[in-house]
All heavy atoms as an XYZ file, in Angstrom:
838
protein
N      25.027     20.445     17.790
C      24.304     19.392     18.451
C      24.017     18.259     17.466
O      23.588     18.494     16.346
C      22.981     19.959     18.977
C      22.518     19.277     20.217
S      21.296     20.306     21.028
C      19.872     19.342     20.739
N      24.284     17.056     17.865
C      24.090     15.907     16.981
C      22.609     15.543     16.868
O      21.876     15.572     17.855
C      24.864     14.706     17.507
N      22.211     15.218     15.641
C      20.820     14.788     15.441
C      20.698     13.315     15.742
O      21.566     12.521     15.389
C      20.406     15.021     13.994
C      20.168     16.468     13.684
C      19.691     16.607     12.270
N      18.451     15.868     12.078
C      17.430     16.294     11.386
N      17.490     17.443     10.788
N      16.347     15.560     11.250
N      19.605     12.952     16.383
C      19.352     11.542     16.673
C      18.652     10.916     15.491
O      17.801     11.530     14.870
C      18.483     11.410     17.915
C      19.221     11.838     19.172
C      18.339     11.706     20.362
N      17.734     10.368     20.392
C      17.431      9.714     21.479
N      17.651     10.257     22.636
N      16.888      8.523     21.426
N      19.005      9.691     15.182
C      18.347      8.986     14.085
C      16.996      8.483     14.540
O      16.847      7.995     15.653
C      19.209      7.814     13.634
C      20.432      8.298     12.874
C      21.323      7.192     12.445
N      20.582      6.067     11.885
C      21.148      4.951     11.479
N      22.440      4.801     11.580
N      20.438      3.969     10.984
N      16.034      8.608     13.636
C      14.687      8.145     13.944
C      14.671      6.622     13.934
O      15.215      5.989     13.045
C      13.713      8.683     12.903
C      12.281      8.475     13.260
C      11.372      9.215     12.294
C       9.953      9.016     12.694
N       9.045      9.700     11.789
N      14.044      6.048     14.936
C      13.974      4.592     15.053
C      12.995      4.038     14.036
O      11.886      4.523     13.895
C      13.510      4.220     16.467
C      13.512      2.746     16.732
C      13.143      2.486     18.191
N      12.788      1.097     18.332
C      11.554      0.624     18.196
N      10.562      1.429     17.911
N      11.310     -0.653     18.332
N      13.400      3.009     13.300
C      12.555      2.373     12.307
C      11.703      1.302     12.977
O      12.224      0.439     13.677
C      13.401      1.711     11.216
C      14.335      2.652     10.505
C      13.655      3.282      9.347
C      14.681      4.052      8.538
N      14.125      4.952      7.616
N      10.431      1.358     12.750
C       9.521      0.383     13.327
C       9.623     -0.933     12.553
O       9.446     -0.956     11.336
C       8.087      0.912     13.265
O       7.174     -0.119     13.494
N       9.916     -2.017     13.248
C      10.010     -3.324     12.585
C       8.685     -3.721     11.959
O       8.635     -4.277     10.872
C      10.435     -4.390     13.591
C      11.893     -4.326     13.910
C      12.333     -5.602     14.621
N      13.741     -5.506     14.938
C      14.243     -5.704     16.134
N      13.456     -6.027     17.144
N      15.524     -5.587     16.353
N       7.604     -3.432     12.666
C       6.282     -3.797     12.168
C       5.971     -3.052     10.869
O       5.464     -3.619      9.922
C       5.231     -3.471     13.230
C       3.853     -3.986     12.873
C       2.936     -3.935     14.043
N       2.445     -2.579     14.245
C       1.600     -2.229     15.188
N       1.174     -3.107     16.057
N       1.189     -0.995     15.299
N       6.330     -1.767     10.818
C       6.079     -0.984      9.613
C       6.980     -1.427      8.469
O       6.550     -1.495      7.315
C       6.282      0.495      9.904
C       5.923      1.342      8.721
C       5.607      2.753      9.117
N       5.355      3.526      7.936
C       5.681      4.781      7.806
N       6.242      5.421      8.793
N       5.425      5.424      6.695
N       8.234     -1.740      8.757
C       9.140     -2.232      7.719
C       8.640     -3.547      7.138
O       8.709     -3.774      5.930
C      10.554     -2.402      8.269
C      11.310     -1.110      8.565
C      12.638     -1.425      9.233
C      11.519     -0.318      7.297
N       8.114     -4.416      7.989
C       7.546     -5.684      7.519
C       6.334     -5.416      6.630
O       6.177     -6.031      5.575
C       7.142     -6.557      8.704
C       6.595     -7.902      8.292
C       6.116     -8.721      9.481
O       6.271     -8.282     10.633
O       5.569     -9.808      9.236
N       5.495     -4.475      7.040
C       4.329     -4.107      6.240
C       4.723     -3.539      4.889
O       4.111     -3.851      3.866
N       5.763     -2.721      4.853
C       6.243     -2.155      3.587
C       6.749     -3.251      2.660
O       6.493     -3.251      1.468
C       7.344     -1.138      3.861
C       7.868     -0.487      2.593
C       8.674      0.707      2.899
N       7.746      1.779      3.268
C       8.041      3.069      3.170
N       9.201      3.442      2.752
N       7.154      3.976      3.509
N       7.460     -4.220      3.232
C       7.990     -5.341      2.442
C       6.841     -6.160      1.842
O       6.900     -6.586      0.687
C       8.872     -6.221      3.325
C       9.604     -7.316      2.586
C      10.549     -8.073      3.503
N      10.004     -8.418      4.801
C       9.210     -9.466      5.032
N       8.878    -10.257      4.067
N       8.770     -9.710      6.249
N       5.791     -6.353      2.616
C       4.632     -7.106      2.133
C       3.923     -6.337      1.016
O       3.537     -6.919     -0.001
C       3.665     -7.401      3.295
C       4.332     -8.378      4.265
C       2.346     -7.962      2.787
C       3.640     -8.483      5.596
N       3.768     -5.019      1.172
C       3.087     -4.216      0.151
C       3.858     -4.170     -1.161
O       3.272     -3.947     -2.217
C       2.843     -2.791      0.656
C       1.699     -2.600      1.628
C       1.521     -1.123      1.951
C       0.409     -3.171      1.095
N       5.181     -4.393     -1.109
C       5.971     -4.403     -2.338
C       5.590     -5.564     -3.247
O       5.795     -5.499     -4.455
C       7.463     -4.459     -2.014
C       8.006     -3.158     -1.474
C       9.454     -3.266     -1.030
O      10.025     -4.366     -1.088
O       9.990     -2.227     -0.607
N       5.024     -6.635     -2.671
C       4.660     -7.805     -3.476
C       3.250     -7.695     -4.059
O       2.809     -8.585     -4.779
C       4.787     -9.077     -2.640
O       3.876     -9.030     -1.565
N       2.548     -6.599     -3.772
C       1.183     -6.371     -4.262
C       1.258     -5.561     -5.559
O       2.131     -4.703     -5.697
C       0.379     -5.603     -3.175
C      -0.972     -5.180     -3.680
C       0.245     -6.449     -1.932
N       0.367     -5.800     -6.541
C       0.382     -5.012     -7.781
C       0.225     -3.519     -7.500
O      -0.553     -3.130     -6.628
C      -0.831     -5.522     -8.566
C      -1.235     -6.787     -7.918
C      -0.696     -6.801     -6.533
N       0.990     -2.697     -8.244
C       0.941     -1.255     -8.055
C       0.481     -0.571     -9.336
O       0.813     -1.003    -10.432
C       2.319     -0.708     -7.673
C       2.768     -1.134     -6.310
C       4.006     -0.376     -5.872
O       4.557      0.422     -6.603
N       4.443     -0.640     -4.652
N      -0.280      0.506     -9.171
C      -0.781      1.288    -10.296
C      -0.422      2.750    -10.073
O      -0.646      3.293     -8.988
C      -2.303      1.158    -10.415
C      -2.759     -0.257    -10.640
C      -3.066     -1.085     -9.557
C      -2.879     -0.780    -11.919
C      -3.482     -2.391     -9.757
C      -3.300     -2.086    -12.131
C      -3.599     -2.877    -11.050
O      -4.006     -4.169    -11.250
N       0.132      3.391    -11.089
C       0.474      4.812    -11.020
C      -0.561      5.606    -11.803
O      -0.791      5.324    -12.981
C       1.864      5.071    -11.615
C       2.960      4.470    -10.774
O       2.980      4.627     -9.569
N       3.873      3.760    -11.415
N      -1.183      6.586    -11.148
C      -2.165      7.425    -11.827
C      -1.944      8.875    -11.421
O      -1.222      9.156    -10.459
C      -3.617      6.998    -11.505
C      -3.924      7.143    -10.018
C      -3.875      5.583    -11.954
C      -5.374      6.899     -9.669
N      -2.563      9.792    -12.161
C      -2.522     11.207    -11.812
C      -3.916     11.637    -11.392
O      -4.907     11.202    -11.981
C      -2.024     12.029    -12.989
C      -0.575     11.724    -13.314
C       0.077     12.807    -14.151
O      -0.479     13.927    -14.217
O       1.135     12.529    -14.714
N      -3.995     12.503    -10.393
C      -5.297     12.893     -9.873
C      -6.017     13.875    -10.774
O      -7.245     13.926    -10.780
C      -5.164     13.467     -8.458
O      -4.414     14.658     -8.489
N      -5.294     14.670    -11.556
C      -5.933     15.668    -12.408
C      -6.640     16.705    -11.561
O      -6.100     17.206    -10.586
N      -7.894     17.010    -11.898
C      -8.664     18.015    -11.168
C      -9.301     17.448     -9.898
O      -9.639     18.186     -8.983
C      -9.758     18.599    -12.070
C      -9.218     19.390    -13.244
C      -8.477     20.646    -12.800
O      -8.974     21.352    -11.909
O      -7.388     20.899    -13.346
N      -9.484     16.138     -9.845
C     -10.153     15.500     -8.701
C      -9.212     15.409     -7.511
O      -7.986     15.479     -7.657
C     -10.632     14.109     -9.087
N      -9.794     15.230     -6.337
C      -8.981     14.966     -5.147
C      -8.326     13.600     -5.323
O      -8.877     12.728     -6.002
C      -9.857     14.978     -3.899
C     -10.407     16.345     -3.564
C     -11.233     16.294     -2.299
C     -11.775     17.672     -1.973
N     -12.600     17.661     -0.766
N      -7.159     13.377     -4.718
C      -6.436     12.112     -4.921
C      -7.260     10.870     -4.589
O      -7.243      9.895     -5.339
C      -5.228     12.234     -4.000
C      -5.019     13.694     -3.850
C      -6.385     14.319     -3.921
N      -7.996     10.877     -3.480
C      -8.759      9.692     -3.103
C      -9.906      9.457     -4.086
O     -10.224      8.316     -4.429
C      -9.256      9.783     -1.635
C     -10.330     10.832     -1.486
C      -9.738      8.446     -1.149
N     -10.508     10.522     -4.599
C     -11.578     10.396     -5.596
C     -11.010      9.844     -6.899
O     -11.626      8.974     -7.530
C     -12.242     11.771     -5.844
O     -12.699     12.285     -4.597
C     -13.397     11.655     -6.812
N      -9.844     10.326     -7.296
C      -9.194      9.827     -8.508
C      -8.879      8.338     -8.362
O      -9.062      7.564     -9.308
C      -7.915     10.611     -8.781
N      -8.424      7.927     -7.179
C      -8.115      6.514     -6.932
C      -9.381      5.665     -7.033
O      -9.392      4.620     -7.686
C      -7.471      6.351     -5.560
N     -10.468      6.116     -6.412
C     -11.732      5.369     -6.469
C     -12.265      5.274     -7.892
O     -12.724      4.210     -8.328
C     -12.785      6.033     -5.574
C     -12.510      5.855     -4.105
C     -13.636      6.461     -3.275
N     -13.318      6.460     -1.867
C     -13.387      5.395     -1.085
N     -13.762      4.241     -1.571
N     -13.073      5.481      0.189
N     -12.207      6.382     -8.641
C     -12.670      6.368    -10.026
C     -11.849      5.409    -10.870
O     -12.388      4.680    -11.713
C     -12.611      7.779    -10.626
C     -13.633      8.708     -9.997
O     -14.607      8.260     -9.394
N     -13.415     10.004    -10.123
N     -10.525      5.389    -10.666
C      -9.645      4.494    -11.419
C      -9.957      3.033    -11.096
O     -10.008      2.190    -11.998
C      -8.181      4.816    -11.081
C      -7.194      3.981    -11.844
C      -6.903      4.249    -13.162
C      -6.550      2.924    -11.220
C      -5.995      3.481    -13.857
C      -5.643      2.144    -11.908
C      -5.358      2.432    -13.233
N     -10.174      2.732     -9.830
C     -10.496      1.361     -9.411
C     -11.772      0.880    -10.095
O     -11.823     -0.226    -10.637
C     -10.638      1.285     -7.873
C      -9.275      1.433     -7.210
C     -11.305     -0.013     -7.453
C      -9.324      1.696     -5.725
N     -12.803      1.720    -10.102
C     -14.077      1.322    -10.690
C     -13.997      1.263    -12.216
O     -14.589      0.376    -12.830
C     -15.197      2.250    -10.235
C     -15.482      2.120     -8.771
N     -15.956      0.951     -8.201
C     -15.333      2.988     -7.746
C     -16.089      1.116     -6.901
N     -15.714      2.337     -6.589
N     -13.258      2.182    -12.828
C     -13.140      2.204    -14.290
C     -12.364      0.993    -14.798
O     -12.722      0.397    -15.822
C     -12.458      3.493    -14.739
N     -11.310      0.609    -14.101
C     -10.450     -0.496    -14.542
C     -10.890     -1.842    -13.983
O     -10.368     -2.873    -14.388
C      -8.995     -0.227    -14.132
C      -8.404      1.026    -14.733
C      -8.248      0.929    -16.242
O      -7.862     -0.152    -16.732
O      -8.505      1.937    -16.919
N     -11.774     -1.840    -12.997
C     -12.223     -3.092    -12.384
C     -11.114     -3.809    -11.633
O     -10.999     -5.031    -11.691
N     -10.313     -3.053    -10.921
C      -9.165     -3.619    -10.196
C      -9.654     -4.443     -9.008
O     -10.503     -4.003     -8.234
C      -8.228     -2.491     -9.718
C      -7.660     -1.769    -10.928
C      -7.115     -3.042     -8.841
C      -6.891     -0.533    -10.573
N      -9.098     -5.643     -8.864
C      -9.433     -6.525     -7.748
C      -8.424     -6.326     -6.616
O      -7.232     -6.161     -6.872
C      -9.406     -7.989     -8.196
C     -10.445     -8.328     -9.252
C     -11.852     -8.112     -8.733
O     -12.189     -8.518     -7.631
N     -12.674     -7.431     -9.528
N      -8.879     -6.335     -5.363
C      -7.944     -6.200     -4.236
C      -7.115     -7.465     -4.071
O      -7.568     -8.525     -4.495
C      -8.863     -5.989     -3.034
C     -10.228     -6.369     -3.464
C     -10.266     -6.376     -4.956
N      -5.950     -7.415     -3.516
C      -5.245     -6.240     -3.010
C      -4.480     -5.521     -4.124
O      -4.022     -6.148     -5.073
C      -4.269     -6.836     -1.996
C      -3.953     -8.184     -2.533
C      -5.215     -8.654     -3.218
N      -4.339     -4.208     -3.982
C      -3.577     -3.396     -4.932
C      -3.127     -2.112     -4.235
O      -3.775     -1.649     -3.299
C      -4.419     -3.053     -6.147
N      -2.022     -1.560     -4.708
C      -1.521     -0.290     -4.204
C      -1.659      0.726     -5.330
O      -1.284      0.448     -6.474
C      -0.044     -0.400     -3.758
C       0.517      0.962     -3.385
C       0.096     -1.359     -2.594
N      -2.217      1.892     -5.020
C      -2.366      2.951     -6.006
C      -1.494      4.135     -5.605
O      -1.586      4.617     -4.465
C      -3.824      3.409     -6.098
C      -4.712      2.381     -6.763
C      -5.544      1.679     -5.726
C      -5.564      3.041     -7.791
N      -0.647      4.568     -6.515
C       0.193      5.739     -6.302
C      -0.430      6.869     -7.104
O      -0.417      6.852     -8.333
C       1.623      5.469     -6.765
C       2.299      4.257     -6.125
C       3.597      3.921     -6.820
C       2.538      4.513     -4.661
N      -1.011      7.846     -6.409
C      -1.735      8.935     -7.059
C      -0.887     10.190     -7.002
O      -0.616     10.722     -5.922
C      -3.101      9.188     -6.383
C      -3.863     10.273     -7.123
C      -3.907      7.908     -6.318
N      -0.473     10.659     -8.172
C       0.353     11.861     -8.247
C      -0.546     13.082     -8.125
O      -1.399     13.322     -8.972
C       1.123     11.871     -9.555
C       2.186     12.909     -9.620
C       3.084     12.681    -10.813
C       4.078     13.801    -10.913
N       5.425     13.388    -10.678
N      -0.371     13.826     -7.034
C      -1.196     15.011     -6.782
C      -0.657     16.208     -7.561
O      -1.399     16.942     -8.189
C      -1.202     15.321     -5.287
C      -2.244     16.341     -4.925
C      -2.196     16.778     -3.491
N      -2.081     15.696     -2.534
C      -1.938     15.885     -1.236
N      -1.895     17.102     -0.748
N      -1.835     14.864     -0.413
N       0.655     16.420     -7.471
C       1.341     17.458     -8.255
C       2.766     16.969     -8.478
O       3.078     15.817     -8.184
C       1.284     18.825     -7.557
C       1.876     18.796     -6.161
O       2.888     18.150     -5.917
N       1.242     19.505     -5.229
N       3.624     17.830     -8.991
C       4.975     17.366     -9.326
C       5.799     16.953     -8.111
O       6.769     16.209     -8.244
C       5.727     18.430    -10.122
C       5.920     19.741     -9.373
C       6.562     20.796    -10.237
O       7.804     20.830    -10.286
O       5.809     21.561    -10.857
N       5.396     17.382     -6.923
C       6.164     17.072     -5.714
C       5.514     16.026     -4.815
O       6.194     15.422     -4.000
C       6.380     18.339     -4.880
C       7.042     19.435     -5.633
N       8.337     19.355     -6.074
C       6.574     20.635     -6.054
C       8.655     20.459     -6.720
N       7.596     21.256     -6.727
N       4.213     15.836     -4.923
C       3.482     15.022     -3.957
C       2.807     13.828     -4.610
O       2.111     13.973     -5.609
C       2.405     15.865     -3.244
O       3.002     17.070     -2.769
C       1.796     15.110     -2.086
N       3.024     12.663     -4.023
C       2.349     11.441     -4.461
C       1.709     10.790     -3.244
O       2.379     10.544     -2.243
C       3.347     10.457     -5.112
O       3.964     11.097     -6.225
C       2.650      9.207     -5.586
N       0.416     10.533     -3.331
C      -0.306      9.872     -2.246
C      -0.369      8.379     -2.533
O      -0.536      7.962     -3.680
C      -1.727     10.431     -2.116
C      -1.731     11.882     -1.673
O      -0.783     12.294     -0.985
O      -2.689     12.594     -2.015
N      -0.244      7.577     -1.469
C      -0.270      6.119     -1.606
C      -1.505      5.567     -0.923
O      -1.774      5.895      0.232
C       0.994      5.518     -0.982
C       2.253      5.957     -1.684
C       3.525      5.602     -0.935
N       3.547      4.233     -0.501
C       3.773      3.835      0.755
N       3.995      4.703      1.697
N       3.797      2.577      1.058
N      -2.251      4.715     -1.664
C      -3.461      4.098     -1.116
C      -3.390      2.595     -1.318
O      -2.766      2.109     -2.255
C      -4.716      4.647     -1.817
C      -4.909      6.125     -1.608
C      -4.581      7.036     -2.596
C      -5.414      6.617     -0.413
C      -4.750      8.396     -2.397
C      -5.583      7.968     -0.204
C      -5.245      8.856     -1.206
O      -5.403     10.192     -1.007
N      -4.067      1.884     -0.429
C      -4.152      0.429     -0.525
C      -5.597      0.046     -0.745
O      -6.472      0.424      0.036
C      -3.608     -0.228      0.749
C      -3.713     -1.725      0.738
C      -2.891     -2.484     -0.070
C      -4.653     -2.362      1.525
C      -3.002     -3.866     -0.090
C      -4.770     -3.746      1.511
C      -3.935     -4.494      0.698
N      -5.874     -0.690     -1.817
C      -7.217     -1.151     -2.143
C      -7.375     -2.550     -1.576
O      -6.714     -3.496     -2.011
C      -7.411     -1.125     -3.652
C      -8.697     -1.667     -4.162
C      -8.830     -2.666     -5.074
C     -10.023     -1.258     -3.823
N     -10.160     -2.894     -5.324
C     -10.921     -2.047     -4.569
C     -10.547     -0.300     -2.961
C     -12.292     -1.906     -4.470
C     -11.914     -0.159     -2.864
C     -12.777     -0.950     -3.616
N      -8.232     -2.700     -0.568
C      -8.474     -3.984      0.097
C      -9.934     -4.372     -0.065
O     -10.741     -3.597     -0.586
C      -8.134     -3.864      1.582
N     -10.277     -5.583      0.389
C     -11.666     -6.042      0.335
C     -12.574     -5.112      1.137
O     -13.739     -4.937      0.833
C     -11.798     -7.466      0.911
C     -11.041     -8.517      0.143
C      -9.579     -8.597      0.548
O      -9.154     -7.899      1.501
O      -8.839     -9.340     -0.104
N     -12.018     -4.534      2.190
C     -12.792     -3.685      3.095
C     -12.915     -2.249      2.601
O     -13.642     -1.465      3.185
C     -12.123     -3.667      4.472
C     -12.008     -5.028      5.112
C     -11.244     -4.905      6.409
C     -11.041     -6.247      7.062
N     -10.291     -6.138      8.320
N     -12.166     -1.862      1.567
C     -12.239     -0.503      1.048
C     -10.862      0.062      0.747
O      -9.881     -0.672      0.625
N     -10.782      1.388      0.653
C      -9.550      2.087      0.311
C      -8.932      2.669      1.578
O      -9.612      3.355      2.354
C      -9.876      3.197     -0.694
C      -8.727      3.845     -1.426
C      -7.996      2.827     -2.292
C      -9.234      4.986     -2.290
N      -7.648      2.392      1.793
C      -6.946      2.833      3.000
C      -5.658      3.541      2.619
O      -5.082      3.273      1.566
C      -6.571      1.631      3.885
C      -7.743      0.891      4.438
C      -8.351     -0.121      3.712
C      -8.243      1.202      5.691
C      -9.430     -0.811      4.219
C      -9.326      0.515      6.209
C      -9.928     -0.492      5.470
N      -5.184      4.406      3.505
C      -3.871      5.004      3.334
C      -2.804      3.930      3.485
O      -2.898      3.069      4.367
N      -1.797      3.963      2.630
C      -0.781      2.910      2.636
C       0.018      2.885      3.935
O       0.411      1.818      4.405
C       0.159      3.080      1.444
N       0.242      4.033      4.551
C       1.006      4.053      5.801
C       0.254      3.315      6.904
O       0.852      2.553      7.672
C       1.293      5.489      6.230
C       2.168      5.562      7.459
C       2.592      6.984      7.776
O       2.511      7.867      6.941
N       3.035      7.188      9.003
N      -1.066      3.504      6.974
C      -1.870      2.780      7.955
C      -1.767      1.276      7.723
O      -1.634      0.495      8.664
C      -3.334      3.233      7.867
C      -4.264      2.406      8.717
C      -4.362      2.633     10.081
C      -5.014      1.374      8.153
C      -5.201      1.857     10.875
C      -5.848      0.598      8.942
C      -5.940      0.837     10.290
O      -6.754      0.063     11.067
N      -1.812      0.868      6.466
C      -1.754     -0.556      6.137
C      -0.383     -1.128      6.477
O      -0.280     -2.259      6.953
C      -2.101     -0.785      4.647
C      -1.957     -2.245      4.274
C      -3.514     -0.301      4.369
N       0.679     -0.358      6.249
C       2.021     -0.829      6.612
C       2.099     -1.129      8.103
O       2.683     -2.122      8.517
C       3.071      0.217      6.251
C       3.346      0.331      4.774
C       4.264      1.493      4.447
O       4.660      2.249      5.370
O       4.587      1.645      3.265
N       1.513     -0.272      8.905
C       1.593     -0.432     10.356
C       0.646     -1.506     10.878
O       0.882     -2.090     11.925
C       1.284      0.903     11.035
C       2.337      1.953     10.760
C       1.933      3.343     11.200
O       0.799      3.513     11.680
O       2.761      4.252     11.053
N      -0.448     -1.765     10.144
C      -1.477     -2.695     10.614
C      -1.773     -3.776      9.576
O      -2.923     -4.164      9.393
C      -2.757     -1.918     10.946
C      -2.512     -0.894     12.023
O      -2.278     -1.240     13.169
N      -2.533      0.368     11.650
N      -0.746     -4.259      8.899
C      -0.918     -5.215      7.806
C      -1.575     -6.515      8.257
O      -2.244     -7.185      7.478
C       0.418     -5.516      7.131
C       1.461     -5.993      8.091
N       1.598     -7.298      8.447
C       2.402     -5.307      8.782
C       2.590     -7.414      9.308
N       3.103     -6.214      9.531
N      -1.447     -6.860      9.521
C      -2.015     -8.112     10.038
C      -3.537     -8.059     10.122
O      -4.178     -9.093     10.292
C      -1.425     -8.423     11.417
C      -1.453     -7.250     12.343
C      -2.568     -6.977     13.110
C      -0.351     -6.402     12.431
C      -2.603     -5.881     13.955
C      -0.380     -5.298     13.283
C      -1.509     -5.038     14.042
N      -4.148     -6.890      9.970
C      -5.605     -6.756     10.029
C      -6.285     -7.073      8.696
O      -7.499     -7.180      8.629
C      -5.995     -5.323     10.436
C      -5.560     -4.877     11.815
C      -5.914     -3.410     12.024
C      -6.210     -5.741     12.880
N      -5.494     -7.210      7.629
C      -6.050     -7.387      6.285
C      -5.893     -8.834      5.833
O      -4.772     -9.321      5.665
C      -5.343     -6.442      5.312
C      -5.589     -4.993      5.639
C      -4.773     -4.321      6.527
C      -6.663     -4.325      5.087
C      -5.005     -2.995      6.851
C      -6.907     -3.004      5.403
C      -6.083     -2.337      6.286
N      -7.014     -9.539      5.611
C      -6.956    -10.960      5.235
C      -6.163    -11.218      3.958
O      -5.433    -12.199      3.876
C      -8.424    -11.344      5.030
C      -9.206    -10.306      5.746
C      -8.380     -9.071      5.762
N      -6.260    -10.336      2.960
C      -5.534    -10.558      1.707
C      -4.022    -10.474      1.925
O      -3.255    -11.177      1.269
C      -5.967     -9.554      0.650
O      -5.743     -8.229      1.098
N      -3.588     -9.642      2.855
C      -2.160     -9.548      3.150
C      -1.705    -10.693      4.037
O      -0.564    -11.129      3.952
C      -1.832     -8.205      3.811
C      -2.012     -6.981      2.924
C      -1.645     -5.724      3.688
C      -1.171     -7.093      1.669
N      -2.614    -11.200      4.885
C      -2.264    -12.363      5.708
C      -1.931    -13.557      4.819
O      -1.024    -14.325      5.117
C      -3.405    -12.719      6.657
C      -3.171    -12.167      8.037
C      -4.134    -12.755      9.020
N      -4.994    -11.662      9.468
C      -6.293    -11.718      9.619
N      -6.937    -12.832      9.395
N      -6.970    -10.677     10.019
N      -2.663    -13.707      3.720
C      -2.383    -14.780      2.776
C      -0.989    -14.596      2.168
O      -0.245    -15.562      2.006
C      -3.436    -14.816      1.678
N      -0.619    -13.349      1.852
C       0.714    -13.083      1.302
C       1.803    -13.366      2.332
O       2.871    -13.850      1.982
C       0.818    -11.625      0.845
C       0.055    -11.255     -0.418
C       0.157     -9.762     -0.670
C       0.573    -12.030     -1.600
N       1.540    -13.056      3.595
C       2.517    -13.329      4.655
C       2.782    -14.832      4.719
O       3.919    -15.263      4.805
C       2.025    -12.809      6.028
C       1.919    -11.290      6.010
C       2.947    -13.260      7.143
C       1.193    -10.714      7.213
N       1.717    -15.627      4.646
C       1.859    -17.087      4.666
C       2.661    -17.597      3.489
O       3.508    -18.471      3.635
N       2.441    -17.035      2.285
C       3.193    -17.452      1.100
C       4.663    -17.107      1.246
O       5.526    -17.909      0.874
C       2.620    -16.768     -0.144
C       1.264    -17.273     -0.563
C       0.670    -16.490     -1.709
O       1.414    -15.666     -2.303
O      -0.499    -16.686     -2.009
N       4.978    -15.925      1.785
C       6.378    -15.532      1.951
C       7.088    -16.446      2.944
O       8.241    -16.813      2.745
C       6.476    -14.078      2.402
C       6.186    -13.098      1.298
C       6.374    -11.659      1.739
O       6.814    -11.437      2.883
O       6.103    -10.773      0.931
N       6.403    -16.817      4.008
C       7.021    -17.707      5.000
C       7.295    -19.075      4.383
O       8.305    -19.690      4.656
C       6.121    -17.837      6.235
C       6.084    -16.582      7.075
C       5.093    -16.665      8.211
O       4.358    -17.676      8.292
O       5.040    -15.711      9.009
N       6.378    -19.560      3.512
C       6.594    -20.845      2.838
C       7.816    -20.769      1.924
O       8.601    -21.696      1.867
C       5.360    -21.233      2.026
C       4.190    -21.658      2.871
C       2.948    -21.936      2.043
O       3.088    -22.046      0.798
O       1.860    -22.006      2.618
N       7.976    -19.634      1.207
C       9.117    -19.477      0.319
C      10.414    -19.503      1.101
O      11.399    -20.078      0.666
C       9.006    -18.180     -0.462
C       7.910    -18.201     -1.522
C       7.743    -16.854     -2.210
O       8.588    -15.963     -1.982
O       6.766    -16.708     -2.954
N      10.440    -18.876      2.276
C      11.633    -18.846      3.103
C      11.975    -20.267      3.557
O      13.128    -20.693      3.528
C      11.444    -17.905      4.321
C      12.587    -18.055      5.293
C      11.318    -16.472      3.852
N      10.979    -21.039      3.959
C      11.190    -22.405      4.429
C      11.670    -23.277      3.273
O      12.588    -24.079      3.417
C       9.901    -22.977      5.058
C      10.053    -24.450      5.341
C       9.556    -22.231      6.329
N      11.038    -23.126      2.097
C      11.398    -23.951      0.943
C      12.728    -23.535      0.337
O      13.459    -24.356     -0.191
C      10.295    -23.868     -0.132
C       8.931    -24.437      0.259
C       7.935    -24.181     -0.845
C       9.033    -25.919      0.554
N      13.018    -22.210      0.380
C      14.215    -21.660     -0.261
C      15.442    -22.060      0.446
O      16.393    -22.616      0.110
């Protein structure tokens, strides 16, 4: 039996493309839970939003978080709902200007 290919969401692909232009930080969670490690890293380093944090949980699993003005969110949620975040809306406007100028 042939497997059907999963349909790619245009909205999510657009969100992923936008998140690629945001600064990314790679950290390891250590003994803490991944979200706690991400919050501790943000406060220790004084990171300003927007930013993407890649938290390595173990050798196989990496959790992705988005640091926004409103707080810390899962990156997949942000990819699907990128239009809800003002800092990403500004990036969308800049990308559209580059396309027009380019």
